[in-house]
C-alpha positions in Angstrom: 0.0 0.0 0.0 1.3 3.5 -0.9 -0.3 6.5 0.8 0.6 9.8 -0.6 -0.5 13.2 0.4 -0.8 15.8 -2.4 2.4 17.5 -3.1 4.7 15.0 -1.4 5.7 13.4 -4.7 6.2 10.0 -3.1 5.5 8.5 -6.5 8.8 9.9 -7.8 10.5 7.6 -5.3 8.2 4.7 -5.1 6.3 3.6 -8.2 2.6 3.1 -7.8 2.9 0.2 -10.2 4.7 -1.8 -7.5 1.9 -1.2 -5.0 -1.3 -3.4 -4.7 -3.3 -0.4 -3.5 -2.7 3.3 -3.5 -4.4 6.1 -1.5 -4.0 9.7 -2.5 -4.8 12.3 0.1 -5.6 16.0 -0.5 -6.9 18.5 2.0 -9.5 21.1 1.5 -7.0 23.9 2.2 -6.0 23.6 -1.5 -9.4 24.9 -2.4 -12.3 23.3 -4.1 -10.6 23.3 -7.5 -8.1 20.6 -6.3 -10.0 17.5 -7.5 -10.8 19.3 -10.8 -7.1 19.8 -11.6 -6.8 16.1 -11.9 -3.2 14.6 -11.9 -1.9 11.0 -11.6 -2.8 10.6 -7.9 -6.3 12.1 -8.1 -7.2 10.2 -11.3 -5.5 6.8 -10.8 -5.2 6.1 -7.1 -7.4 3.3 -5.8 -8.9 5.7 -3.2 -8.9 9.5 -3.1 -9.2 10.9 0.4 -10.3 14.5 0.7 -9.3 15.5 4.2 -9.9 18.5 6.5 -13.4 19.0 5.3 -14.0 21.1 8.5 -11.9 23.8 6.9 -14.1 24.3 3.9 -16.3 27.1 5.3 -13.2 29.0 6.6 -11.5 29.1 3.1 -14.6 29.3 1.0 -14.3 25.9 -0.4 -17.5 24.2 -1.6 -17.7 20.5 -0.7 -20.4 19.9 -3.2 -18.1 21.2 -5.9 -15.3 19.0 -4.7 -17.5 15.9 -4.7 -18.9 16.7 -8.2 -15.4 17.2 -9.6 -14.1 14.0 -7.9 -16.9 12.0 -9.5 -16.1 13.5 -12.9 -12.3 13.2 -12.8 -12.2 9.7 -11.1 -15.1 8.3 -13.1 -16.3 5.3 -11.0 -13.3 5.2 -8.7 -14.0 5.8 -5.0 -13.3 8.9 -2.9 -14.1 9.8 0.7 -14.6 13.1 2.4 -12.8 13.0 5.8 -12.4 15.0 8.9 -9.8 13.2 11.0 -10.5 15.4 14.1 -14.0 14.1 14.3 -13.4 10.8 12.7 -16.0 11.6 10.0 -15.3 9.4 7.0 -12.6 7.3 8.7 -14.8 4.2 8.9 -15.5 4.5 5.2 -11.7 4.6 4.5 -11.3 1.5 6.7 -14.1 -0.3 4.9 -12.5 0.4 1.6 -9.2 -1.1 2.8 -10.9 -4.1 4.3 -12.9 -4.8 1.2 -10.4 -3.8 -1.5 -7.2 -5.0 0.1 -8.2 -7.7 2.5 -11.1 -8.9 0.4 -13.2 -9.4 3.4 -16.2 -8.0 5.1 -15.5 -5.5 7.9 -15.7 -6.8 11.5 -18.8 -6.0 13.5 -16.7 -4.1 16.0 -14.1 -1.9 14.3 -11.6 0.5 15.9 -11.9 3.8 13.9 -10.4 6.2 16.4 -6.7 7.1 16.6 -5.2 8.9 19.5 -2.6 11.5 18.6 
């Protein structure tokens, strides 16, 4: 699994072709145009995570626009809107990993909170 946040350019060091599963993470502070810009990670990763959705009102980003653009750019590939501070969307990310990587159904009791 390769997890890359937008702008880190991990793919210049590690080839996504060598990974069984890739997650590309962007945050709302980049603006609601971020998904529309496309790019390798946004378009081809197995899962796109749009993080820090709680910041959207503060910077004038429209989550509906981000969702619409993610659907268009990614076609049928999954994406999840996440707020790690409140755990919103974390369970969805975990379910994608369990289903897509482990090929299994999620356990009935799943730990989705991480202490920092």
